[in-house]
N, C-alpha and C positions, 0 to 999 in steps of 0.2 A: 504494500500500500504506500502510495506516495505521501510525502510530507504535506500537510495541509497548506503551509506557507508557500511551498514551491508551486502548488496548483494555483493558489491565489495570485502569486506574482506573475505566473504565465498568463492568466486571464487579464490582469491589469496591463501587461505588455501588449497583448492582442488588441485591447481597447485603444491603447495609445497609438499603435500602428494604424488602426482603422481610421482614427480621427486625423492623424498626420498624413494619411494617404490622400485625403480630400482637400487639404489646404496647403498653401505654399506662400511663404513670405517673400516679397520682392522689395527692391529698393524704393519703389513708389508707395507700396503698401506692405509694410513689414508685419510680422506675426507677433501678436501679443500672447505669449505663453504663460499660463497661470498654473501653478501647482501648489500643493499644500501638504503639510505634515500635521501631526496632532496639535502642535503648538504654534506653527509658523505658516505664513502665506508668502509665496514667492511670485514675482511678476517680472518678466523680461520682454523686451521688444527686440526681435531678432530679424536680421536680413539674411534669408537662407541662400540667396544667390552668391553673396560674398562670405557667407558663414561667419558673420560677426554679430555680436550682441551690441545693440545701440544704446539701450537703457536697461538697467536692472535694479531691482529693489526688493527687499524682503521686510517682513514686519518687525524685525529687530534692528533695522539700520538706524544710524544716527540722524539721518535726514528726517525720518519719520518720528523718532523719539521726541523731538522738540514740538511736534504738532499734536501728540497724544497727551491728554491730560486726565488724571484720575484713573479710576478703574473702568475699563470698557470691555465689552464682550468681544469674542474673536471675530464675529461678523462685523462689528463696528470698526475694528482694526483693519479688516479686509477691505471695507469700503474706503477707508483712508488710504490704504495702499494703492487702490485704483485711482484715487484723485491725485496722489503724488506722482504715480507713474505717468499719468496724463499730462501733468504739469511739466515733468522732465522731458516728455516727448515733444511737447509744444516748444520748449526751449531749443530742441534740436531740429525743429521744423517739420515734425511728423504730425500730420493731420488725420490720416486714415490708417487703420490697422485691420488685420484679419485675426479673429479671436480663436485661440487654441486652448481648449479646456483640459488638454493632456489626459483624456480618458475619464476624467471625473464627471459625475453628473452635474448638469447645469442647475444647481440650486445651492442654497446656503452661502458659504464663503466664496465659492467660485462666482456665483451670481452677484454677490456684493462687490467683488473686484470689478466685474464688468459694469455694474451700475455706477460705481465710483468713477471709472474711466470715462463713461459717457457724460457724467456730470462735469468732469474736468475738461470736456471738449473733444474727446476722441470720437471718431466715427467708425463704426464697423457694421 
């Protein structure tokens, strides 16, 4: 019998590949990749043609720490990550992105990052 975590990781990798097979980040419209762990949320804007990360931030970065005040839920922090990544993208001249949820369902913290990025002015 296979280890339960091995099976779980294989399924997650299959979902990730299925999502990534349908989207591609370009120089004009890079990919906004969002991933999460139990305690953190990560967001990167990636140009797949040149294989470069244009903007990257996570929920424990110093840029975000100054904007967070008091005790907030993980979803509130995720929304703030979306707003900050949108602001950093605007500074680099990025207006439109393709959203990559990296195999995670589109709800909860993943949706909060997307909503925050839309509020920040990114279009996808």
